[in-house]
DRENRO-457256 format. One record per residue (C-alpha): residue in one letter; x, z, y negated. Coordinates in steps of 0.1 Angstrom, whole numbers, plus 5000, padded with zeros to 4 digits. Each point is the difference from the previous one (the first is absolute). Example, Ala and Ser with C-alpha at 12.3 -4.5 7.8 and 13.67 -1.06 7.14 Angstrom:
BEGIN
A512350785045S501449934966
This chain:
BEGIN
X103433843587X502649735000X503750044997X501449634998X503349885008X502249685009X498050115038X496649944985X498149685006X499349744971X496350035000X500450424998X502649914969X497949764983X497050255003X501450324993X503849934984X498849864962X502049734984X503650195001X499850105033X499349685012X502749844982X502750245016X498749935034X500449634991X503750084985X501150225028X498849765028X502049714985X503450225002X500650084963X501450344995X496850234991X500850374996X497750205032X496250024990X497150135012X496049914985X497750294998X496849784999X497049924981X498050165025X501950354992X498949944966X496549905005X499450305025X501750254976X497449894971X497050025023X501150365018X500550164963X496749844984X502449814975X498649645010X496750104986X501450194971X502549754989X497349705003X497450164977X503150074977X501349604997X496649934993X500550084964X503049794997X499849664985X502149724991X502350084970X498650344997X503850164998X498650344990X497150025029X502849895025X502850244990X497350285003X498749935031X503649895012X501250364993X496650175016X500949825035X503750095000X499250364996X497149995026X502649805025X502750254990X498150315009X498349845034X500750205031X501749775025X498350055037X502250075031X499749605011X500949894966X503250234998X500849895036X500049644989X502350054970X502350225021X500349745030X500949684972X502750284985X501450065035X500149635006X502649954970X501950265010X498850304974X502949934977X499749904966X497349724995X498449814975X496350015001X497949704987X496549904998X498749715021X496849864983X497549845021X499949694976X503550064988X502549735001X497849675008X500149704992X497950064968X500450354992X503150195000X499450354986X503249994986X500950344985X496550145007X500550225026X502550325008X503550005015X501650345007X503750005005X502250235016X497450205018X501950285025X497250195018X497149985017X498250224974X501349744973X498849705019X496650145003X499850064962X501749654994X497149865024X497450144980X501449844967X500149655017X496550055012X499050084963X501949744985X497149775013X497950124969X502450034974X498849864968X502549685007X499249925030X496350034990X500549774970X501649765023X497250005025X497349954972X502149774980X500549775035X495950045011X501150245028X497250315004X502050334992X498250175027X502049745026X503550184993X501350105032X503750135005X502350035028X503350174998X503549925010X502650235010X503549824995X503650125009X501850044964X503149764997X502550174982X500749734976X503249914979X498149704983X496049895004X497949794982X497349695001X500249665012X497549714989X500349705025X498849774971X500250094958X497150204994X500949884963X499849625003X498449965037X502849795009X500450025038X503449905001X501150314986X500850355012X500250324974X501750285007X499650364982X502650285011X500850354991X502350235012X498450275020X496450025010X497649744987X497850264984X502149964967X499149625000X496250065010X499450324975X502149764972X502350304993X503049785011X500449634984X501049785031X502349755005X498349635006X501849735019X498149655002X501149785027X499049655016X499149915036X503949975006X500650344987X502149864971X499250264970X498249834971X499850304977X501450364998X498850274976X501650335003X498050294996X500750344981X500550205035X501050334987X497750225023X499250025036X497750115022X500750155034X498750245026X500350384990X501950165027X498450334991X496149904995X497549745005X500249744973X502349834981X503350124978X501249804971X503649974994X502349814977X501449675016X503750085012X500749635003X500049754975X496649944987X501049714979X500949815034X497849845023X498950245023X500649755028X502549825016X500349625005X499250085039X497350194993X498249764975X500549715028X498750245028X496950064978X499449634994X500049935038X497850275004X497549864973X500049695025X499550175028X497050214990X498649724981X500149795030X498550285022X497250124979X499249634993X499650074964X502250114967X500750405003X500650254980X502950235020X501050374996X503550055015X503050235002X503749995008X501550315016X503250144998X501449845032X498749664986X496849965019X497049794984X496950165005X496549854993X498050264990X496549804997X498749644988X496949884985X498949674985X500649904964X496249984992X500449944962X502049695007X498949674988X498849745022X502349715008X499349734977X497849715015X503049744990X497349734984X501049904964X496650024992X499450375007X499650204968X500150395009X503350005012X499950345015X503550015003X500750004964X501550324982X497750264996X499650164967X498450334993X497850024964X499350364988X498550104965X501150395005X501450144969X500549644984X496650044985X500750304981X501849734978X498049725006X496450075009X497449755007X500249664981X503749934988X501149714977X502449735012X502450094971X500050395011X500549935036X502749724995X501850264974X499950265026X501149805026X503149904982X500550344987X500050145038X502549745011X502650034970X499950385009X500750015037X502449724995X502150244978X499550255024X501249835028X503149924977X500450364993X500350075041X502849784997X498349745025X502349735005X498949664981X499449835032X497550255011X498650024964X499149655002X498350045032X497750264983X499049744976X497949855027X497450304995X501250214973X497849754976X497150055023X499450404997X496449974984X497349735011X497249874983X496249945015X497349894979X501350204969X500850335020X503750105006X501350145033X503250115013X501549755025X500850305021X502649945025X502349864971X499650394987X501350095037X502949814995X500350114966X500350355012X502549915032X502649944973X500750404997X500950235028X497650205024X497549765000X497650195024X499450264969X500349694977X497049815015X498150345003X500550084967X499149624989X496650055018X499350334980X501249874967X497749715002X497050185017X499349725025X497150045025X502049975033X503850025010X501849675008X500649995037X502950135011X501349685018X498949754972X502150284977X503049985018X500349634995X500149984963X503549964988X501049894964X502849755012X501749905030X504149995008X501549715017X502050275022X500250365014X503150044980X498449864969X496850235003X502350285003X502149974972X496749924979X498850315012X502650224992X500149854962X496650044992X499950345013X503050114980X498349844970X496750175009X501250335000X502150014972X496949874981X498050285017X502450274989X499649884961X496649884998X499250254975X503049914979X499149665003X496350054989X501150164968X502249764995X497349725004X497350214977X502850014973X500749645001X496249935003X498850194969X503149894980X499049645006X496349965005X499250084965X501749704987X497649815021X496850164989X500750054964X499449614996X497149794986X499849745025X496649874986X502249864974X502449805020X499449665016X499350055038X503549865011X501750234979X498050295015X500749885034X503650024994X500150384994X497850035031X502449835021X502550264982X498050265011X499849935034X504049984999X500450314976X497350225019X498549885030X502949885019X502150314993X496950255020X501749875032X502450274990X497650305002X497849845030X502250195025X497650304989X496949925023X502749985030X501550354991X496350134991X499149875038X502950125018X500050354981X496550045001X499849905039X502750295006X498050254981X497149895022X502150045030X501350364990X496350094991X499149935035X502650205018X500350294977X496250024985X498049895028X497050144988X500149874966X496349924983X499549664994X500450044963X503550145003X501949685006X498949884967X500250284980X503650095011X501149674990X498649984964X502349904973X499050254974X499049914964X503649854993X498449665000X499249794969X496949835015X498150315002X500450054959X496949784991X497750235018X501150324984X500349834964X496449865004X498750355010X501750164971X498249734977X496650075018X500750374990X500249904965X496749835002X498450295015X501050254972X498249754977X496249985009X499649714972X502849815015X498950045035X496649884990X501649674989X502349955031X497150085024X497249794982X501849734985X501049665017X503349985011X500749714981X498950164971X501250385000X503549924983X498149864969X497550305000X502450265001X502149824972X496750004980X499650365001X503950104992X501650055031X502949854993X502650205014X498250035037X499849594996X503750044995X500550205032X497749755018X502349714987X503350185010X498550015034X499149675004X503449864985X502250285026X497349955032X498049704993X501449805029X498350255025X496449865004X498149905027X501249685021X503250074979X501849745018X497549714998X501549794973X496349904992X499050354993X500350114964X501750365000X499150274973X502249814973X497949725000X496650165007X500050344982X496450055008X500950095039X501850304987X496950144986X498649945034X502850225015X499450274974X496550015004X501150075038X502150304993X497550164976X498550145037X503650155009X498950354990X496850005021X501549905033X499950235031X502649975024X501150265024X503850044998X502749825020X502250175022X503750124995X502849835021X502550244989X498050315008X499349805035X504049965003X500650364995X498050115024X500549815030X503649874994X503250205002X503749974991X501749775007X497549775008X498350034968X503649904983X500149695021X496249934992X500350034964X503249774998X497949725016X496750084980X501950014970X501249645007X496549895006X498950154967X502649884979X499649635017X496150024994X500350094963X502649744994X497849725017X497050124976X502349994970X500949635015X496949905000X499050064964X502849824993X498549705022X496850084979X501649934966X502249695016X496649865010X498450064966X502549844984X499449685023X496350034988X501049954965X502149725006X497449815021X497150054973X502249864979X501049695021X496649935005X499050054965X502849724990X498549785029X496649994991X501049934963X502149715012X497149875022X501450065035X497250265008X496750014986X500450414994X502750255001X498550185027X500349675022X503850085005X499050285026X499049705021X503949865000X502950155021X503150084988X501549695012X497349774982X500650184968X503749925004X499349655008X498349944966X503050044984X502449865028X497749685005X499950115040X496350024999X498649745025X496749964983X500050084963X495950024994X500150385001X496549994989X498949855031X501850225023X498850304980X496449935003X500449935038X501750325003X497350194978X497149885025X502250105028X500250364987X496049984999X500249945037X502450265006X498050254985X497349955027X502350095028X500850355011X504050045008X500650125035X502750275001X502349865023X500149675025X502649775017X500449654996X502049765021X501349634981X498349864972X498250344990X497249824978X499249765026X499450035041X497250234995X502750284992X497550154971X497149975020X501250175030X500950304975X496850024988X500349844962X497149765003X496350144992X501250384994X497750184974X500450374984X497450135026X497950314994X500250355008X498950095037X497250145001X501250265027X503250094983X502250325016X499650264984X503950115002X502649754992X503850055003X503249874988X503750114992X500250284979X501949924966X499850254975X498950365012X497050194984X496650015008X496649814976X496550015002X498249774975X498149694995X501449665014X500849754976X500949675017X502149754978X502149715000X501350134966X500050344988X497450024969X497950334990X501250235027X498650334985X501450245030X498949785030X501949905031X501349694994X499249735029X502149695001X501349715024X503150044985X502050114966X502849894980X501950184978X497949994970X497950235015X502250274987X498450094970X496350055015X501550225028X499650364979X496449964996X499149915038X499250275022X501749795031X501349685007X498849805031X501949685010X498949755027X503649855002X503350124983X502950255016X500750344991X503449864983X498249784974X500250084963X496550134995X500350235031X503450124985X498550084968X496850155015X502050265017X502050084969X496950044981X498150235027X496949735008X498949995039X501149685014X499249845034X501249655006X499349725030X496650075004X498149765025X497249814982X499850294972X498149774976X497749865025X498950345011X499950184963X497649924972X500250134963X498050315002X500650175031X501550344999X503650025019X501850295011X503749895003X503050175011X503349824991X501950275023X498449875031X498749644995X496650105006X496649894979X496750115005X496849814989X497950264987X496450035010X497850014965X498550365013X503750135000X501349834971X499750264976X501250305020X503550134999X501749895027X499149765027X498850105034X502749925026
């Protein structure tokens, strides 16, 4: 069994050391300062699997894993991890590990995986395998080696293999033991700019202490961009309030507050220059752009810990003017997670342009609230108008711009993780790419420090008073909004209506930026609560994290659901009225009830529509009428609510009781303080969202009136044609800025395009470079020729997702795009929007293919006790209406029940 060192010959290293081990050999031979190391060879890994019989068991288990099958990959990975952790080592294997440990001095070491195909020119496997820091005894080294071996079959590495066409059974891992560097500063060095692909730039990310804080995302690193002459082009100061260091009392790391000024750049000018020189030397040695991990110890020595090729770097441009592909063009990532809760399927040009403008205005005001200087605010205008994109009628997040937005606040590591949770994205952004996202640049290090101090002070002031700010805004909104909503816009000429729309923008929409900090407050406080939960309640069940942060019933947007249930109970008390509601067409129910003398009940219906008529399906789409314009839709919701008393669900779980049993004082006191901040912030956000619904409802009235008047004047053929225009085109009707005044032809073309768009299925996430609608970008993303597809005849019997609302339900599946007659079924859907709230009381449970546990519907479902699971891969592909399901909203597990057990009391498990 091989233990490889600098003395080993090159062929043996190439065969047995793995990619990372070979790189260390190359660096050490070239004279770079590399900490002492030894490699436990691939043959040791192979022999251990053969001796224990794990090679056959693992191969059999991996046959169950297919591309995109997240749940199965995680289950298999957990199983294999358990096998390897429990496996006994032969005496020969123990001897090889002991010899390697002796080779590096038997002190504190870092134990690193070195995959057989890791750090190659095409596949980096960056972040896929395990590293264990500060291992201080042979027994700990043996355990760490097992962890590294198991990481060859982690869910992440399996997905990486399948996604890159590599067979999962080919996974092999060598293990490096490397002397720990007592790091004063550390980080990552890119010898080419990984964001832009520019070969002449070096990018440095730096933190105090060990690099674990940067790799884990827990510490917001400094970023310095250099040119080839080591001239600083850009500096962004990270909020380095914590540092990771080797724990002198135990294995692993300890986290402490940064003793030095965390608002200053960690590196000196001399250290920045030394890293720039290092970049040139390493790239010259390796003959390709490199991603280098480095550390500087207390004596000032610059150590190279490892180096690997940047496999995601764009190819160098061909340089010919006729080359259209421009692989060096800026990368854009498009994701429709969460945004489909507001804008599902085809969305009109009017709604998209309105929403895009709202986002721009809100977050520009947010930047002003954080005291971002005017120069940096101007820079932000290069990307703030582009938070949303529009593809074949579908709305997408321009995702990298949202990471830039998150970086306005401190604790970027926590913030970006919370962003991904709240958006419900299917995959986290690559850590290296995430680190490159910045909202603006500064001309010097001094300016960067001043801007950071200024914005952080403003942020923390707003953080402390956010609840008061929200209350003031709600009071302001509730005082001003009725004045806009009470106008009979259809009686006014279109130009006057548009003037009032512009006043609405200035008076209500723009001021939303003052409370936009609430999302950041939720992200940070929720992230801290998660950290405390993992540290103090490591065995907490899946349902606990969401149940403990539930905002309670103090949210205005839950009232429509409660009120419609009350009205349904009145109907159930009168069999004659119930018969009318159940058996009459929704468009005729109102008149039928009036004819039978139910005037008092109809007055309550009118009051509901007047108060909550904004809350309806697709409520943020200007082209979709709300309940005030289409009262018949109310009676569909009412009919659903009649089934509420027949719904059977097993109760959820009590977070307070769990805390009482598992967390004692004073930790409970600290935990409750953070928890209270999360709950109050979530409640405030839901109340603000209801205000947003009302603002969009007012805009709907305005735009319908504008369409009516433009049709009356002959500019359009029909009032509904207005939805095929953008906000700027409508403005151009009155300001003479429309390039082509033939709006009828423009609308005709867009109607035809909409028809074509409806034949396409939108991918949930894709990337583009250069001109997004050309250069084969959308073809490569899979837009062309996609259809709805059919259900897989060999569908799995068990599905899994993220637990979002605890409790269990067993009922018939109802697969819908919009809630219809629910009647105690489990609602199964691709996405939801806030208009689904009224249907929740009559649903046995809710399963959502996309979405997040922090979406509006998931939050309300928890308050109503409706078991809910979100982010279920291919849910609507595998489940059909009529199937019988058993779901557990506390674990995220769903069973498709065979017909023969569908009527029993409990599924077999």
